PyMOL Python script that loads the backbone (N, CA, C, O; Angstrom):
from pymol import cmd

cmd.read_pdbstr("""\
ATOM      1  N   MET A   1     122.072  -4.547  75.493  1.00  0.00           N
ATOM      2  CA  MET A   1     123.301  -3.851  75.166  1.00  0.00           C
ATOM      3  C   MET A   1     123.078  -2.342  75.128  1.00  0.00           C
ATOM      4  O   MET A   1     123.900  -1.583  75.641  1.00  0.00           O
ATOM      5  N   ASP A   2     121.976  -1.901  74.527  1.00  0.00           N
ATOM      6  CA  ASP A   2     121.696  -0.477  74.442  1.00  0.00           C
ATOM      7  C   ASP A   2     121.410   0.117  75.812  1.00  0.00           C
ATOM      8  O   ASP A   2     121.717   1.285  76.051  1.00  0.00           O
ATOM      9  N   ASP A   3     120.828  -0.666  76.718  1.00  0.00           N
ATOM     10  CA  ASP A   3     120.553  -0.175  78.065  1.00  0.00           C
ATOM     11  C   ASP A   3     121.844   0.107  78.826  1.00  0.00           C
ATOM     12  O   ASP A   3     121.934   1.081  79.574  1.00  0.00           O
ATOM     13  N   GLN A   4     122.834  -0.748  78.631  1.00  0.00           N
ATOM     14  CA  GLN A   4     124.118  -0.532  79.305  1.00  0.00           C
ATOM     15  C   GLN A   4     124.813   0.704  78.744  1.00  0.00           C
ATOM     16  O   GLN A   4     125.430   1.462  79.491  1.00  0.00           O
ATOM     17  N   LEU A   5     124.718   0.906  77.460  1.00  0.00           N
ATOM     18  CA  LEU A   5     125.332   2.064  76.824  1.00  0.00           C
ATOM     19  C   LEU A   5     124.651   3.353  77.267  1.00  0.00           C
ATOM     20  O   LEU A   5     125.332   4.350  77.507  1.00  0.00           O
ATOM     21  N   ALA A   6     123.334   3.358  77.380  1.00  0.00           N
ATOM     22  CA  ALA A   6     122.598   4.535  77.832  1.00  0.00           C
ATOM     23  C   ALA A   6     122.936   4.856  79.282  1.00  0.00           C
ATOM     24  O   ALA A   6     123.061   6.023  79.655  1.00  0.00           O
ATOM     25  N   CYS A   7     123.082   3.831  80.085  1.00  0.00           N
ATOM     26  CA  CYS A   7     123.449   4.034  81.495  1.00  0.00           C
ATOM     27  C   CYS A   7     124.853   4.627  81.589  1.00  0.00           C
ATOM     28  O   CYS A   7     125.105   5.521  82.396  1.00  0.00           O
ATOM     29  N   CYS A   8     125.748   4.130  80.773  1.00  0.00           N
ATOM     30  CA  CYS A   8     127.124   4.627  80.768  1.00  0.00           C
ATOM     31  C   CYS A   8     127.163   6.089  80.307  1.00  0.00           C
ATOM     32  O   CYS A   8     127.905   6.894  80.871  1.00  0.00           O
ATOM     33  N   ASP A   9     126.376   6.434  79.294  1.00  0.00           N
ATOM     34  CA  ASP A   9     126.319   7.812  78.814  1.00  0.00           C
ATOM     35  C   ASP A   9     125.804   8.761  79.893  1.00  0.00           C
ATOM     36  O   ASP A   9     126.326   9.863  80.061  1.00  0.00           O
ATOM     37  N   ALA A  10     124.799   8.335  80.608  1.00  0.00           N
ATOM     38  CA  ALA A  10     124.244   9.164  81.676  1.00  0.00           C
ATOM     39  C   ALA A  10     125.269   9.370  82.788  1.00  0.00           C
ATOM     40  O   ALA A  10     125.367  10.460  83.352  1.00  0.00           O
ATOM     41  N   GLN A  11     126.025   8.334  83.099  1.00  0.00           N
ATOM     42  CA  GLN A  11     127.039   8.451  84.147  1.00  0.00           C
ATOM     43  C   GLN A  11     128.167   9.384  83.708  1.00  0.00           C
ATOM     44  O   GLN A  11     128.683  10.159  84.514  1.00  0.00           O
ATOM     45  N   VAL A  12     128.541   9.312  82.456  1.00  0.00           N
ATOM     46  CA  VAL A  12     129.600  10.182  81.944  1.00  0.00           C
ATOM     47  C   VAL A  12     129.138  11.630  81.962  1.00  0.00           C
ATOM     48  O   VAL A  12     129.891  12.516  82.368  1.00  0.00           O
ATOM     49  N   MET A  13     127.911  11.879  81.528  1.00  0.00           N
ATOM     50  CA  MET A  13     127.380  13.238  81.537  1.00  0.00           C
ATOM     51  C   MET A  13     127.274  13.786  82.964  1.00  0.00           C
ATOM     52  O   MET A  13     127.573  14.956  83.206  1.00  0.00           O
ATOM     53  N   LEU A  14     126.850  12.941  83.902  1.00  0.00           N
ATOM     54  CA  LEU A  14     126.776  13.356  85.298  1.00  0.00           C
ATOM     55  C   LEU A  14     128.169  13.668  85.838  1.00  0.00           C
ATOM     56  O   LEU A  14     128.350  14.638  86.574  1.00  0.00           O
ATOM     57  N   LEU A  15     129.147  12.850  85.474  1.00  0.00           N
ATOM     58  CA  LEU A  15     130.519  13.089  85.919  1.00  0.00           C
ATOM     59  C   LEU A  15     131.051  14.414  85.363  1.00  0.00           C
ATOM     60  O   LEU A  15     131.716  15.158  86.083  1.00  0.00           O
ATOM     61  N   ILE A  16     130.771  14.712  84.109  1.00  0.00           N
ATOM     62  CA  ILE A  16     131.218  15.975  83.510  1.00  0.00           C
ATOM     63  C   ILE A  16     130.540  17.156  84.195  1.00  0.00           C
ATOM     64  O   ILE A  16     131.194  18.145  84.525  1.00  0.00           O
ATOM     65  N   PHE A  17     129.241  17.053  84.406  1.00  0.00           N
ATOM     66  CA  PHE A  17     128.491  18.116  85.059  1.00  0.00           C
ATOM     67  C   PHE A  17     129.016  18.374  86.471  1.00  0.00           C
ATOM     68  O   PHE A  17     129.215  19.526  86.856  1.00  0.00           O
ATOM     69  N   LEU A  18     129.238  17.324  87.233  1.00  0.00           N
ATOM     70  CA  LEU A  18     129.738  17.487  88.596  1.00  0.00           C
ATOM     71  C   LEU A  18     131.171  18.009  88.618  1.00  0.00           C
ATOM     72  O   LEU A  18     131.542  18.748  89.529  1.00  0.00           O
ATOM     73  N   SER A  19     131.975  17.638  87.636  1.00  0.00           N
ATOM     74  CA  SER A  19     133.350  18.141  87.559  1.00  0.00           C
ATOM     75  C   SER A  19     133.372  19.642  87.290  1.00  0.00           C
ATOM     76  O   SER A  19     134.145  20.379  87.902  1.00  0.00           O
ATOM     77  N   ILE A  20     132.524  20.087  86.374  1.00  0.00           N
ATOM     78  CA  ILE A  20     132.451  21.516  86.077  1.00  0.00           C
ATOM     79  C   ILE A  20     131.947  22.288  87.296  1.00  0.00           C
ATOM     80  O   ILE A  20     132.475  23.352  87.621  1.00  0.00           O
ATOM     81  N   GLY A  21     130.928  21.753  87.969  1.00  0.00           N
ATOM     82  CA  GLY A  21     130.411  22.400  89.174  1.00  0.00           C
ATOM     83  C   GLY A  21     131.456  22.483  90.268  1.00  0.00           C
ATOM     84  O   GLY A  21     131.578  23.508  90.939  1.00  0.00           O
ATOM     85  N   THR A  22     132.214  21.408  90.452  1.00  0.00           N
ATOM     86  CA  THR A  22     133.269  21.394  91.463  1.00  0.00           C
ATOM     87  C   THR A  22     134.354  22.410  91.138  1.00  0.00           C
ATOM     88  O   THR A  22     134.861  23.085  92.034  1.00  0.00           O
ATOM     89  N   LEU A  23     134.711  22.522  89.871  1.00  0.00           N
ATOM     90  CA  LEU A  23     135.727  23.496  89.451  1.00  0.00           C
ATOM     91  C   LEU A  23     135.254  24.921  89.713  1.00  0.00           C
ATOM     92  O   LEU A  23     136.027  25.746  90.200  1.00  0.00           O
ATOM     93  N   LEU A  24     134.005  25.219  89.400  1.00  0.00           N
ATOM     94  CA  LEU A  24     133.470  26.559  89.641  1.00  0.00           C
ATOM     95  C   LEU A  24     133.454  26.900  91.129  1.00  0.00           C
ATOM     96  O   LEU A  24     133.821  28.008  91.519  1.00  0.00           O
ATOM     97  N   ILE A  25     133.033  25.959  91.949  1.00  0.00           N
ATOM     98  CA  ILE A  25     132.992  26.208  93.397  1.00  0.00           C
ATOM     99  C   ILE A  25     134.404  26.354  93.956  1.00  0.00           C
ATOM    100  O   ILE A  25     134.628  27.160  94.860  1.00  0.00           O
ATOM    101  N   ALA A  26     135.362  25.583  93.431  1.00  0.00           N
ATOM    102  CA  ALA A  26     136.749  25.702  93.888  1.00  0.00           C
ATOM    103  C   ALA A  26     137.321  27.081  93.536  1.00  0.00           C
ATOM    104  O   ALA A  26     138.044  27.672  94.339  1.00  0.00           O
ATOM    105  N   CYS A  27     137.004  27.595  92.347  1.00  0.00           N
ATOM    106  CA  CYS A  27     137.458  28.935  91.960  1.00  0.00           C
ATOM    107  C   CYS A  27     136.814  29.999  92.849  1.00  0.00           C
ATOM    108  O   CYS A  27     137.478  30.946  93.269  1.00  0.00           O
ATOM    109  N   PHE A  28     135.546  29.845  93.128  1.00  0.00           N
ATOM    110  CA  PHE A  28     134.836  30.776  94.001  1.00  0.00           C
ATOM    111  C   PHE A  28     135.448  30.773  95.395  1.00  0.00           C
ATOM    112  O   PHE A  28     135.631  31.831  95.996  1.00  0.00           O
ATOM    113  N   LEU A  29     135.764  29.590  95.910  1.00  0.00           N
ATOM    114  CA  LEU A  29     136.390  29.476  97.230  1.00  0.00           C
ATOM    115  C   LEU A  29     137.779  30.107  97.230  1.00  0.00           C
ATOM    116  O   LEU A  29     138.150  30.800  98.177  1.00  0.00           O
ATOM    117  N   GLY A  30     138.548  29.866  96.164  1.00  0.00           N
ATOM    118  CA  GLY A  30     139.882  30.459  96.068  1.00  0.00           C
ATOM    119  C   GLY A  30     139.849  31.969  96.041  1.00  0.00           C
ATOM    120  O   GLY A  30     140.677  32.623  96.675  1.00  0.00           O
ATOM    121  N   TYR A  31     138.890  32.533  95.307  1.00  0.00           N
ATOM    122  CA  TYR A  31     138.745  33.986  95.244  1.00  0.00           C
ATOM    123  C   TYR A  31     138.435  34.558  96.625  1.00  0.00           C
ATOM    124  O   TYR A  31     139.024  35.559  97.035  1.00  0.00           O
ATOM    125  N   HIS A  32     137.527  33.931  97.327  1.00  0.00           N
ATOM    126  CA  HIS A  32     137.168  34.448  98.642  1.00  0.00           C
ATOM    127  C   HIS A  32     138.272  34.213  99.677  1.00  0.00           C
ATOM    128  O   HIS A  32     138.423  35.009 100.604  1.00  0.00           O
ATOM    129  N   CYS A  33     139.024  33.160  99.536  1.00  0.00           N
ATOM    130  CA  CYS A  33     140.181  32.970 100.427  1.00  0.00           C
ATOM    131  C   CYS A  33     141.228  34.059 100.185  1.00  0.00           C
ATOM    132  O   CYS A  33     141.853  34.539 101.131  1.00  0.00           O
ATOM    133  N   SER A  34     141.422  34.449  98.922  1.00  0.00           N
ATOM    134  CA  SER A  34     142.372  35.536  98.650  1.00  0.00           C
ATOM    135  C   SER A  34     141.866  36.853  99.230  1.00  0.00           C
ATOM    136  O   SER A  34     142.665  37.670  99.689  1.00  0.00           O
ATOM    137  N   LEU A  35     140.553  37.071  99.216  1.00  0.00           N
ATOM    138  CA  LEU A  35     139.999  38.275  99.838  1.00  0.00           C
ATOM    139  C   LEU A  35     140.202  38.254 101.346  1.00  0.00           C
ATOM    140  O   LEU A  35     140.485  39.290 101.949  1.00  0.00           O
ATOM    141  N   ILE A  36     140.060  37.086 101.958  1.00  0.00           N
ATOM    142  CA  ILE A  36     140.259  36.963 103.402  1.00  0.00           C
ATOM    143  C   ILE A  36     141.705  37.302 103.760  1.00  0.00           C
ATOM    144  O   ILE A  36     141.964  37.996 104.744  1.00  0.00           O
ATOM    145  N   VAL A  37     142.639  36.808 102.955  1.00  0.00           N
ATOM    146  CA  VAL A  37     144.055  37.088 103.209  1.00  0.00           C
ATOM    147  C   VAL A  37     144.336  38.586 103.093  1.00  0.00           C
ATOM    148  O   VAL A  37     145.124  39.129 103.868  1.00  0.00           O
ATOM    149  N   LYS A  38     143.698  39.258 102.130  1.00  0.00           N
ATOM    150  CA  LYS A  38     143.880  40.698 101.941  1.00  0.00           C
ATOM    151  C   LYS A  38     143.106  41.526 102.961  1.00  0.00           C
ATOM    152  O   LYS A  38     143.376  42.715 103.132  1.00  0.00           O
ATOM    153  N   GLY A  39     142.143  40.899 103.638  1.00  0.00           N
ATOM    154  CA  GLY A  39     141.327  41.621 104.616  1.00  0.00           C
ATOM    155  C   GLY A  39     140.301  42.531 103.956  1.00  0.00           C
ATOM    156  O   GLY A  39     139.996  43.603 104.479  1.00  0.00           O
ATOM    157  N   MET A  40     139.774  42.119 102.828  1.00  0.00           N
ATOM    158  CA  MET A  40     138.813  42.937 102.088  1.00  0.00           C
ATOM    159  C   MET A  40     137.522  42.154 101.870  1.00  0.00           C
ATOM    160  O   MET A  40     137.478  40.932 102.014  1.00  0.00           O
ATOM    161  N   THR A  41     136.472  42.895 101.519  1.00  0.00           N
ATOM    162  CA  THR A  41     135.231  42.264 101.101  1.00  0.00           C
ATOM    163  C   THR A  41     135.125  42.373  99.582  1.00  0.00           C
ATOM    164  O   THR A  41     135.861  43.138  98.959  1.00  0.00           O
ATOM    165  N   SER A  42     134.226  41.621  98.999  1.00  0.00           N
ATOM    166  CA  SER A  42     134.069  41.685  97.549  1.00  0.00           C
ATOM    167  C   SER A  42     133.535  43.053  97.123  1.00  0.00           C
ATOM    168  O   SER A  42     133.863  43.536  96.040  1.00  0.00           O
ATOM    169  N   TYR A  43     132.725  43.671  97.959  1.00  0.00           N
ATOM    170  CA  TYR A  43     132.197  45.001  97.651  1.00  0.00           C
ATOM    171  C   TYR A  43     133.334  46.026  97.585  1.00  0.00           C
ATOM    172  O   TYR A  43     133.378  46.858  96.680  1.00  0.00           O
ATOM    173  N   GLU A  44     134.247  45.955  98.550  1.00  0.00           N
ATOM    174  CA  GLU A  44     135.388  46.883  98.544  1.00  0.00           C
ATOM    175  C   GLU A  44     136.261  46.664  97.313  1.00  0.00           C
ATOM    176  O   GLU A  44     136.774  47.623  96.736  1.00  0.00           O
ATOM    177  N   THR A  45     136.429  45.431  96.917  1.00  0.00           N
ATOM    178  CA  THR A  45     137.243  45.122  95.747  1.00  0.00           C
ATOM    179  C   THR A  45     136.672  45.777  94.506  1.00  0.00           C
ATOM    180  O   THR A  45     137.412  46.387  93.734  1.00  0.00           O
ATOM    181  N   PHE A  46     135.360  45.663  94.300  1.00  0.00           N
ATOM    182  CA  PHE A  46     134.743  46.252  93.122  1.00  0.00           C
ATOM    183  C   PHE A  46     134.754  47.772  93.186  1.00  0.00           C
ATOM    184  O   PHE A  46     134.919  48.428  92.157  1.00  0.00           O
ATOM    185  N   LYS A  47     134.583  48.339  94.363  1.00  0.00           N
ATOM    186  CA  LYS A  47     134.613  49.797  94.484  1.00  0.00           C
ATOM    187  C   LYS A  47     136.010  50.333  94.193  1.00  0.00           C
ATOM    188  O   LYS A  47     136.141  51.362  93.530  1.00  0.00           O
ATOM    189  N   TRP A  48     137.059  49.660  94.673  1.00  0.00           N
ATOM    190  CA  TRP A  48     138.413  50.111  94.383  1.00  0.00           C
ATOM    191  C   TRP A  48     138.699  50.029  92.893  1.00  0.00           C
ATOM    192  O   TRP A  48     139.377  50.897  92.343  1.00  0.00           O
ATOM    193  N   GLN A  49     138.191  48.999  92.238  1.00  0.00           N
ATOM    194  CA  GLN A  49     138.404  48.868  90.808  1.00  0.00           C
ATOM    195  C   GLN A  49     137.698  49.998  90.056  1.00  0.00           C
ATOM    196  O   GLN A  49     138.250  50.533  89.094  1.00  0.00           O
ATOM    197  N   ASP A  50     136.492  50.367  90.479  1.00  0.00           N
ATOM    198  CA  ASP A  50     135.792  51.498  89.861  1.00  0.00           C
ATOM    199  C   ASP A  50     136.572  52.789  90.051  1.00  0.00           C
ATOM    200  O   ASP A  50     136.671  53.599  89.128  1.00  0.00           O
ATOM    201  N   TYR A  51     137.126  52.986  91.245  1.00  0.00           N
ATOM    202  CA  TYR A  51     137.903  54.196  91.530  1.00  0.00           C
ATOM    203  C   TYR A  51     139.164  54.253  90.672  1.00  0.00           C
ATOM    204  O   TYR A  51     139.499  55.308  90.133  1.00  0.00           O
ATOM    205  N   LYS A  52     139.860  53.132  90.542  1.00  0.00           N
ATOM    206  CA  LYS A  52     141.073  53.090  89.722  1.00  0.00           C
ATOM    207  C   LYS A  52     140.750  53.354  88.256  1.00  0.00           C
ATOM    208  O   LYS A  52     141.482  54.069  87.571  1.00  0.00           O
ATOM    209  N   ASP A  53     139.650  52.774  87.779  1.00  0.00           N
ATOM    210  CA  ASP A  53     139.249  53.020  86.391  1.00  0.00           C
ATOM    211  C   ASP A  53     138.915  54.488  86.166  1.00  0.00           C
ATOM    212  O   ASP A  53     139.262  55.054  85.129  1.00  0.00           O
ATOM    213  N   HIS A  54     138.246  55.102  87.128  1.00  0.00           N
ATOM    214  CA  HIS A  54     137.902  56.521  87.013  1.00  0.00           C
ATOM    215  C   HIS A  54     139.173  57.383  86.994  1.00  0.00           C
ATOM    216  O   HIS A  54     139.284  58.302  86.183  1.00  0.00           O
ATOM    217  N   CYS A  55     140.115  57.094  87.872  1.00  0.00           N
ATOM    218  CA  CYS A  55     141.366  57.865  87.905  1.00  0.00           C
ATOM    219  C   CYS A  55     142.138  57.729  86.599  1.00  0.00           C
ATOM    220  O   CYS A  55     142.726  58.697  86.117  1.00  0.00           O
ATOM    221  N   LYS A  56     142.137  56.528  86.026  1.00  0.00           N
ATOM    222  CA  LYS A  56     142.823  56.309  84.762  1.00  0.00           C
ATOM    223  C   LYS A  56     142.140  57.091  83.641  1.00  0.00           C
ATOM    224  O   LYS A  56     142.810  57.670  82.786  1.00  0.00           O
ATOM    225  N   ALA A  57     140.812  57.106  83.648  1.00  0.00           N
ATOM    226  CA  ALA A  57     140.074  57.847  82.616  1.00  0.00           C
ATOM    227  C   ALA A  57     140.318  59.344  82.743  1.00  0.00           C
ATOM    228  O   ALA A  57     140.451  60.041  81.737  1.00  0.00           O
ATOM    229  N   VAL A  58     140.376  59.836  83.964  1.00  0.00           N
ATOM    230  CA  VAL A  58     140.630  61.262  84.181  1.00  0.00           C
ATOM    231  C   VAL A  58     142.036  61.623  83.711  1.00  0.00           C
ATOM    232  O   VAL A  58     142.232  62.677  83.106  1.00  0.00           O
ATOM    233  N   ALA A  59     143.006  60.772  83.978  1.00  0.00           N
ATOM    234  CA  ALA A  59     144.387  61.056  83.578  1.00  0.00           C
ATOM    235  C   ALA A  59     144.547  61.059  82.060  1.00  0.00           C
ATOM    236  O   ALA A  59     145.388  61.786  81.531  1.00  0.00           O
ATOM    237  N   GLN A  60     143.754  60.260  81.357  1.00  0.00           N
ATOM    238  CA  GLN A  60     143.892  60.168  79.906  1.00  0.00           C
ATOM    239  C   GLN A  60     143.029  61.173  79.150  1.00  0.00           C
ATOM    240  O   GLN A  60     143.274  61.430  77.971  1.00  0.00           O
ATOM    241  N   ASP A  61     142.039  61.736  79.799  1.00  0.00           N
ATOM    242  CA  ASP A  61     141.104  62.630  79.118  1.00  0.00           C
ATOM    243  C   ASP A  61     141.525  64.078  79.344  1.00  0.00           C
ATOM    244  O   ASP A  61     141.634  64.519  80.488  1.00  0.00           O
ATOM    245  N   SER A  62     141.763  64.818  78.267  1.00  0.00           N
ATOM    246  CA  SER A  62     142.238  66.195  78.390  1.00  0.00           C
ATOM    247  C   SER A  62     141.136  67.148  78.865  1.00  0.00           C
ATOM    248  O   SER A  62     141.443  68.254  79.310  1.00  0.00           O
ATOM    249  N   ARG A  63     139.870  66.753  78.783  1.00  0.00           N
ATOM    250  CA  ARG A  63     138.787  67.622  79.250  1.00  0.00           C
ATOM    251  C   ARG A  63     138.858  67.840  80.758  1.00  0.00           C
ATOM    252  O   ARG A  63     138.394  68.865  81.257  1.00  0.00           O
ATOM    253  N   TYR A  64     139.433  66.890  81.485  1.00  0.00           N
ATOM    254  CA  TYR A  64     139.536  67.017  82.930  1.00  0.00           C
ATOM    255  C   TYR A  64     140.761  67.812  83.366  1.00  0.00           C
ATOM    256  O   TYR A  64     140.886  68.136  84.547  1.00  0.00           O
ATOM    257  N   ALA A  65     141.656  68.130  82.458  1.00  0.00           N
ATOM    258  CA  ALA A  65     142.890  68.835  82.813  1.00  0.00           C
ATOM    259  C   ALA A  65     142.594  70.207  83.413  1.00  0.00           C
ATOM    260  O   ALA A  65     143.349  70.668  84.268  1.00  0.00           O
ATOM    261  N   THR A  66     141.540  70.858  82.998  1.00  0.00           N
ATOM    262  CA  THR A  66     141.177  72.164  83.516  1.00  0.00           C
ATOM    263  C   THR A  66     140.857  72.083  85.009  1.00  0.00           C
ATOM    264  O   THR A  66     141.214  72.973  85.782  1.00  0.00           O
ATOM    265  N   PHE A  67     140.205  71.044  85.384  1.00  0.00           N
ATOM    266  CA  PHE A  67     139.762  70.916  86.772  1.00  0.00           C
ATOM    267  C   PHE A  67     140.868  70.435  87.703  1.00  0.00           C
ATOM    268  O   PHE A  67     140.762  70.602  88.918  1.00  0.00           O
ATOM    269  N   THR A  68     141.920  69.847  87.162  1.00  0.00           N
ATOM    270  CA  THR A  68     142.997  69.371  88.023  1.00  0.00           C
ATOM    271  C   THR A  68     143.967  70.497  88.380  1.00  0.00           C
ATOM    272  O   THR A  68     144.667  70.402  89.388  1.00  0.00           O
ATOM    273  N   LYS A  69     144.024  71.557  87.579  1.00  0.00           N
ATOM    274  CA  LYS A  69     144.959  72.636  87.827  1.00  0.00           C
ATOM    275  C   LYS A  69     144.336  73.805  88.590  1.00  0.00           C
ATOM    276  O   LYS A  69     145.060  74.672  89.081  1.00  0.00           O
ATOM    277  N   GLY A  70     143.040  73.842  88.693  1.00  0.00           N
ATOM    278  CA  GLY A  70     142.375  74.941  89.362  1.00  0.00           C
ATOM    279  C   GLY A  70     141.962  76.024  88.383  1.00  0.00           C
ATOM    280  O   GLY A  70     142.304  75.971  87.202  1.00  0.00           O
ATOM    281  N   CYS A  71     141.232  76.994  88.875  1.00  0.00           N
ATOM    282  CA  CYS A  71     140.701  78.054  88.003  1.00  0.00           C
ATOM    283  C   CYS A  71     141.785  79.009  87.522  1.00  0.00           C
ATOM    284  O   CYS A  71     141.758  79.438  86.369  1.00  0.00           O
ATOM    285  N   TRP A  72     142.736  79.350  88.382  1.00  0.00           N
ATOM    286  CA  TRP A  72     143.718  80.388  88.051  1.00  0.00           C
ATOM    287  C   TRP A  72     144.906  79.850  87.278  1.00  0.00           C
ATOM    288  O   TRP A  72     145.603  80.622  86.620  1.00  0.00           O
ATOM    289  N   TYR A  73     145.159  78.549  87.336  1.00  0.00           N
ATOM    290  CA  TYR A  73     146.356  77.998  86.704  1.00  0.00           C
ATOM    291  C   TYR A  73     146.044  77.190  85.459  1.00  0.00           C
ATOM    292  O   TYR A  73     146.885  76.404  85.022  1.00  0.00           O
ATOM    293  N   SER A  74     144.885  77.351  84.880  1.00  0.00           N
ATOM    294  CA  SER A  74     144.482  76.566  83.703  1.00  0.00           C
ATOM    295  C   SER A  74     145.335  76.887  82.504  1.00  0.00           C
ATOM    296  O   SER A  74     145.132  76.318  81.431  1.00  0.00           O
TER     297      SER A  74
END
""", "prot")
cmd.dss("prot")
cmd.show_as("cartoon", "prot")
cmd.util.cbc("prot")
cmd.orient("prot")
């Protein structure tokens, strides 16, 4: 009886492990399919996000205001 229960537990754990792995791979595939539709690479995506974050930080930080107006119009 205990052997059947141990076998069943192992099968359940394997099923859970494979389900989680399948879900992760499906999400990874979906992300890359969306990149294909946009015509971008993952590297370009991360670089654009860095650029947008930098622009947002510059817009919110008053220390950069001097450099956006030029030397004569500060």
